[in-house]
C-alpha positions as CSV (number, residue, x, y, z in Angstrom):
1,M,85.3,88.9,89.2
2,E,89.4,89.5,90.5
3,E,90.5,88.8,87.1
4,A,87.6,90.7,85.4
5,M,88.5,93.7,87.7
6,A,92.2,93.8,86.9
7,G,93.2,96.8,84.8
8,K,90.0,98.3,85.2
9,N,89.3,101.6,86.0
10,P,87.4,103.0,89.0
11,R,84.5,103.7,87.0
12,E,83.9,100.7,85.5
13,I,84.7,98.6,89.1
14,G,82.2,100.9,90.6
15,K,79.4,99.9,87.8
16,V,80.9,96.3,88.5
17,A,80.1,97.0,92.4
18,K,76.8,98.7,91.6
19,G,75.6,95.4,89.0
20,L,76.9,92.8,92.0
21,F,75.3,94.8,95.3
22,S,72.3,96.9,96.3
23,D,72.5,100.4,96.3
24,E,73.4,100.9,100.0
25,N,76.4,98.4,99.5
26,A,77.2,99.8,96.2
27,R,78.2,103.2,98.0
28,I,80.0,101.5,100.7
29,A,82.0,99.6,97.9
30,N,82.7,103.2,96.1
31,R,83.3,104.9,99.3
32,A,86.1,101.7,99.8
33,V,87.7,102.2,96.5
34,M,88.1,105.7,96.5
35,K,89.7,105.4,100.2
36,V,92.0,102.8,98.5
37,L,92.5,105.4,95.3
38,A,93.5,108.1,98.0
39,V,95.9,106.0,100.1
40,A,97.4,105.3,96.4
41,G,97.6,108.9,95.7
42,L,95.8,108.3,92.4
43,A,92.1,109.9,93.3
44,D,91.5,113.2,91.7
C-alpha cells in the first residue's frame, strides 16, 4: 500500500482511499490528505 502510494498525486491517493474505505471514511481520509498537503504548502 505505501509503495503503491509513493509518487502518486493526491487525486490518485483519493481514488485508492475511496476504494479501500466506506464513503464516510473516504471523506475523512481525503480531508486528512488535504490537511497534510496544506501544511506542506502543496494544496491549491
